[in-house]
N, C-alpha and C positions, 0 to 999 in steps of 0.2 A: 382323724383327718389332719389335725395340726401337726402331729408327729410325722405323718407321711410327707407333708409339705416341707417340714424341716429337713427331713432326710433327702428329699429331692433337690433342695437348693445346692448343697455341695456338689451333687452330681451334675447339675446344670452348669455350675461354675467350671468344673473340671472339663465338661464338654466344650464350653466356649474357649477355654485356654487351649485345649487340644486342637480345635479348629484354627485358632490364631497361629499356633505353632506350625500347623500343616501349611497354612497359607504363606507364612513367612519362609518356610523351607522351599515351597514351590517358587516363590518370587526370587529367591537367591539362586536356586539351581537353574531355573529358566530365565535368568536375567537378560541374556542376549535376545531371546525371543520377545520378552515383554518390553524391553527398551525399543526394539524395532517396531513392534506393533503400536505402542503408545506414540512413538514419533510419527508414524503414519496417520494415526487418528488425529493428532494435533494439526498436521499439515492438511488433512482432509477438512477439518473444521475451518482452517484458515482460507482454503481455496473454495469453500462452499459459496460465498457471496459472488465469486467470479463465475462459477457455474450457473448460479441463478441469473446473473446479468446476461450471460450468453443465451440462456434459455428464453429470456424476454425478447431476444432478437430472433426468435423462431428456430434456434438451434436445438437439435435433439439432445437429451441428457448425455448420451454416450459420447457424441461429438463434443459437447461442451466440456465434459470431463477430460477427454483426450487433449483438447486445446489448453485447458488449465494446467494439466500435468506437463505438457510440452513447454508452456511458459515457465513453469517452475524449473524444469531441467535446463532451459536456455539461460535463466538467471544464474543458476548454479555453475553452468559451464563458463559463462563470461566472468564470473567472480573467480573461479579457479584459474582461468587463463591469465587474468590480470595478476593474481597472486604468483603464478608460476613465472611470469616475466620478471617480477620483482625479486623472486627467490634466485633466479639465475644471476642477476646483478649482485645480489648479496653473496652468492657463492664465489664470485670473482674477487670480492673484497675480504674474504675470510683471512688471508694472510695479514692484512692490516689489523683486523680485530684480534687475531691471535697475538700479534706483536704488542698491541696495546694492553691486552690482558696480562701478558708476561711482564710488561713494565709496571703495571699496577701491583702485581703479585710481588715483584722485587721491591717496590717502594714500601708495600705493606710489611714485608719481612724486615726491611731496614728499620722501619719505625718500631716494630715489635722488639727488635734487637736493642734499639736505643732505649726503649722503655725498660727493658730488662736490665740494661746496664745502669740506668738511673736508679731503678729500684734497688739494685744490689749496692750501689753507693750509699743509699739512704739507710738500708737495713744492716749491712755488714759493716762493722767498725773498720776504720782506716788501717789500724795496726795489724788487723787480721788479713786485710787485702794485700799488704806489702810483704807478708811472709812468703818467701819463694816456695814453690811446691817441692815436697820431699821426693827423692827418687824412690821408685818402687823396687823392692828386692826381686832379683831375677830368679825364676824357678830353677830348681836343680835339674840338670840334664837327665833325661830318661834313658833307660838302658835300650840297647839295640833290640832286645826281645820285645819290649813294650812298644817301640816304634813300629816294629814289624806287625804287631797285633793291631795297632791303631790305623795302619794303612788300609784304605778301602779296597775291598776285593773287586776284581773286574766282574761286571755283570755279563752273564752268558747272552749270546745274541738272541736265543729263543725267548728268554725272559724279557729282554729289552724290547723285542718286537711285540710281545704281548702287552707290555706297558704302553707302548706307542698306540697300539690299536685301541686299548681301553680309553686312553686320553682322547683319541680322535672320536670314539663313540660317544663319550660324554659331551664333547664339543658339538657334535652333530645333534644330539638329543636336546641340548640347550638351545641351539639355533632353531631347531624344529618347533620347540615349544613357544619360543618368541614369535616366530613367523606364523605358526598356526593360530595364535591368539589374534593377530592382525588379519589373517585371511578369513577367519570366522566372522570377525566384525565386518569386513568388507563384503563378504558373501551375504550376510544378513542385511547390510545396507543396500545391496542391489535389489532386494525385494521391496524396498520402500516405495519407489514409483509405481510398481504394479499394485501394491496394497492401496495406495492413495487413489489410483484410478478406479479400482473395483469398489472401494468405499464410496467414492463420489457417484459412480454410475449405478450402483445397486442400493444406495442408502434408502431411497423411498420404498423400494420393494421389500427390503429387510425390515424396515420400521413398520410397514403395513402388516407384514406377516406376524411380527411380534405382537402388535396391538390386537390383531384378530384372535390371537391365542389367549388373551386375557379374558377372564370371565365377565367382569363388570365394567360399566362406563367410568366409574370413579377410578379404577385401577388404570384404565387406558389414559385418562386425563392426567393422572399423576406421572405416569411413565413419559408421556409426551412433554409435560412440563419439565421433568427432570432432564430429558435429552436436550431440550432447547436451552435450559439453564446451563448445563455443562458446556454446550457448544458456545453460548454467549460468553461465558467466563473464560474459556480457553482462547476464543478469538480475541477477546479484549486484552488478555494477558500477552499473547503473542504479538498482536499489532502494537500494543502500547510499548512493549519492550523494544520492538523493531524501530518504532519512531524515536524513542529515546536513544537507542543505539546510534541511529543515523545522526541525530542532533549532536551527540557527543563526538561522533567520528568527524563531522564537519568542523566542529569547534577545535578539536585536537589537531586535525590535519592542517587547519589554517594556522594555528600557532606554531606547529612544527615547521611548516613551510616558511613562516616569518623568521624563525631563528635558524633557518638553513640546516635543518636536521636531515641526514640522509634517509632515503626511502620513506619520506613522510606520507606517501600515498598508501603504504601498507601499515606503517606504524600508527597512523592516526585512527583508521577503522579498528585495528587490532586492540589498541588501548581503549577506544570508546566502548566496544562491545565487551571486553574483559571487565570493564568497570561495572557491568550489570550483574556479575556473578555475586550471589548473596554472600555477605560477610567477608568475602575475600576479594571483592572488586578493586579496592584501592591499591593493595600491594601488587595485584596482578596487572593493573593498569599502568603501574610505574615501571614494570620490567621492560616492555618494548622500547620506550623512548630512552631510558637509561642505557640500554645495550646499544641502541643505534647511535648514541652520542659518544661512545667510547673512542672511535678514531678521530673525532672532530674536536672535542673539548678536553682540555687538561686541567682547567681551573675548577675548583670546587663550587664557586658561586653559580656557574652555568648549570651544573647538575641540580643545585638547590632551586634555581628559578624554574627549570623544567619540572622537577618534582612538585614544587609548590603550585604551579599552574595546573598540572594534571590533577592534583588533589582538590583544587578549587572547583574545577569542572565536575569532578566526581561528587563533591558535597552539594553543589547547586542542583545537579541532576537528581540525586537520590533524595534530597530533602525538600526541594521545591517543585520539581517537575514530576517525579515519580508518583507522589500522592494524587496529582491531578490527572495524569495520563493513564496510569495503571491502577492505582489504589482506589479509584472511584468505583471500579467494578469488582475488584478482588478484595472483599472484606474478610480478612483473616486476622486472628489473634497473633500478636508477635511471639508469644510463647509457643503457640501451635506451629508457627512457621519455623521457629528454631528447632523444635523437636522433630518436625517433619524433615528438615534438612539433614539432621543427624541420622535419622532412621534410614532415609533413602540413600544417603551417602554410604552407610554401612552395608546396605544391600546391593547397590548398583554402582558404587564408586562415583567418579566425576559426573557421569550421566544422571545420577540421582540428584545432584545439586541443581541441575537444570529442569528436571521433571518433578521435583518435590512440590513446588508451589502450584503448578497447574493440576497435579493430581489431588492435592489437598483442597484447592478451590473447587475442583469438580465434585469431590465428595460433599463439600458443603452445599453446593448447588443442588445435588441430588437429595441430600437430607432435608433441605428447605422445601423441596417439592412434595415430599411424602409427609402427611400429617403426623404419623406415628414416630417419625424420625427427626422432627423439627427441633427437639431438645438437643440432639447431637449437633445440629447445624448451629444452634445458638452457642454451644460450647466452642466450636471452631471459629465463630465470628468474633468481631471486635465490638 
C-alpha cells in the first residue's frame, strides 16, 4: 500500500501541473473574453448596493438594475464628453507643443555636443588635436567596363508593379492587424453594460439555483459566505480606489490651477488616477503635468516644483490614505501582490495590472470561506 501511494504521488503532482498549464493557456488565449467578463463582474459588485437601495423603494429588481446601468452609462458619457472637449483644445495647441519639443531636442543635442567636446579635450592630448587631418588618397579611376557593370539596370514595369502591390498589401495587412486589435476590444467592451444588467437582474435567481444544486447545508453556507466575501472585497477595493483617486484628482487639479498649468481640468484627474497604478503610479502620474507644462515653462525649477508636488501627493496617498481606505479590507501579502501583478501582466498586459489585486483578494476571500482551503488564504494574507 505504501509503494502504491508513493507511485501515485508523482502522478498527482503531474496532474496538478497539467491542470495549471491548461488553465494558464486558456486565460492567455481567451484574455479578451475573461477581461471583459471580470470587468462586468466588478461593476456588478459595485452597483449592487445601488440596486438594493432602489429595491427598498419598491422598485422591481429588473427596473432597479436598468436604472443602475443607465446611471453608470450616463456617468461614463459625461466623463467622455468632458474629456473630448479638452482634447479638442489640446489638438489646436499641438503646434505649440511640437515647437517646444523641437526646441528641447535641439537644446539637448547642443548640450550633448558640448559634453562630447569637453570630454575630447580632457581625454585627447592637445598636440594630437592640433595635427591637421591628412588627405585621404583618391581611389584609382575604374574602367568603363566596370562602370557599365555597376550601373543599375532598369526595372521592368511588370516587376515594379508587382513590388508596389506587395508593399501595398503588407501595409494594408499591418493596418488591418492594428485596427482589428482595437475593434475586437471595442466590440467586447460593448457587451459590458448588457453583462452588468443581466448579472444584476438575475443574480438572485442564479445564486439560488446553484445553492439548490449543492448536496449539504454546510456547502451552501460556505458558498454563500464565499460569494459575499468576494463581493465585499471587490466593492471595498473599487470604492476605496475611486475615493482615493478623487482626492488625488482634486488636490492635483487645485495645484495645477494655482500654477496656471494648461488643461488642468484633465491633467489633474489623469495624474491622480494614474498615481494608483501599482508600482508604476509615480512615474505615470508625472507624465501628464510635465507634458502640459512644455509650452508654458522654460525654466528647470518650475518642472522640479511640479514634479516634487506630484510626488508628495502620491506618497501621502499611498502611504497614509491607502492603508486606511483600501488596505483595511484587502489583506494581502506584499510578496503575493508583487507576484500577482507580474503574473497577470504577463497574461493580460496592462489590464492585468488593474485586475490582479481584485482577483487575488477575491481568491483569498473564497479560500477563507472554505474550511479546507483556509491554509491557502493565510498564505495569501498579511
